[in-house]
C-alpha positions as CSV (number, residue, x, y, z in Angstrom):
1,X,-39.5,-8.9,38.1
2,X,-39.4,-12.6,38.1
3,X,-37.7,-14.3,35.1
4,X,-39.4,-18.1,34.4
5,X,-36.4,-19.1,33.0
6,X,-34.4,-18.7,36.7
7,X,-34.9,-21.3,38.9
8,X,-37.7,-21.3,41.9
9,X,-34.8,-20.9,44.7
10,X,-33.7,-17.4,42.9
11,X,-36.7,-16.3,42.5
12,X,-37.6,-16.1,45.8
13,X,-34.4,-15.0,47.3
14,X,-34.6,-12.0,44.5
15,X,-38.0,-11.3,45.5
16,X,-37.7,-11.1,49.2
17,X,-33.9,-8.8,48.8
18,X,-36.3,-6.6,46.4
19,X,-39.2,-6.5,49.6
20,X,-37.4,-6.1,52.2
21,X,-35.0,-3.1,50.0
22,X,-38.5,-1.6,49.9
23,X,-39.7,-1.6,53.3
24,X,-36.8,-0.2,53.7
25,X,-37.2,2.5,51.7
26,X,-41.1,3.1,52.7
27,X,-40.6,2.3,56.2
28,X,-44.5,2.0,57.6
29,X,-46.0,3.6,55.1
30,X,-45.1,-0.4,52.7
31,X,-48.0,-2.9,53.7
32,X,-45.6,-5.7,54.5
33,X,-44.0,-3.4,57.3
34,X,-46.3,-4.6,60.0
35,X,-46.7,-8.0,58.8
36,X,-42.9,-8.4,59.1
37,X,-42.2,-6.6,62.3
38,X,-45.3,-9.0,63.9
39,X,-43.3,-11.8,63.2
40,X,-40.8,-10.3,64.4
41,X,-42.2,-10.0,68.1
42,X,-43.3,-13.1,67.7
43,X,-40.5,-14.8,67.4
44,X,-38.8,-13.1,69.9
45,X,-41.2,-13.5,72.3
46,X,-41.0,-17.3,71.0
47,X,-37.5,-17.0,71.6
48,X,-37.5,-15.6,75.1
49,X,-39.6,-18.8,76.4
50,X,-37.4,-21.3,74.5
51,X,-33.8,-21.5,76.0
52,X,-31.8,-22.6,73.8
53,X,-32.9,-20.7,70.7
54,X,-33.0,-16.7,72.6
55,X,-35.1,-13.5,71.6
56,X,-32.2,-12.0,68.7
57,X,-32.4,-15.5,66.7
58,X,-36.2,-16.5,67.3
59,X,-36.7,-12.2,66.2
60,X,-34.5,-13.1,62.9
61,X,-36.8,-15.9,62.6
62,X,-40.1,-14.7,62.9
63,X,-39.5,-11.7,60.0
64,X,-37.9,-13.9,57.9
65,X,-40.3,-16.4,57.8
66,X,-43.2,-13.2,57.8
67,X,-41.2,-11.8,54.4
68,X,-41.4,-15.2,53.0
69,X,-44.7,-15.4,53.5
70,X,-45.4,-12.2,51.9
71,X,-43.3,-13.3,49.2
72,X,-44.4,-16.4,48.1
73,X,-48.1,-16.1,50.0
């Protein structure tokens, strides 16, 4: 899955893309789906409270952060 010769930034991106594809294929059965959706919800609420960010950007940021934490704990 990961090649030790590649730089770490490239491996993180590749692993995150693979994880997102697996989430899309398996849906709610995938173990990462619930934490990523929870992160999106928390980010959307935080974005709704903050006037500059907005709920959409907050949701995307929250989901991205949780996906990153699932790929690289």
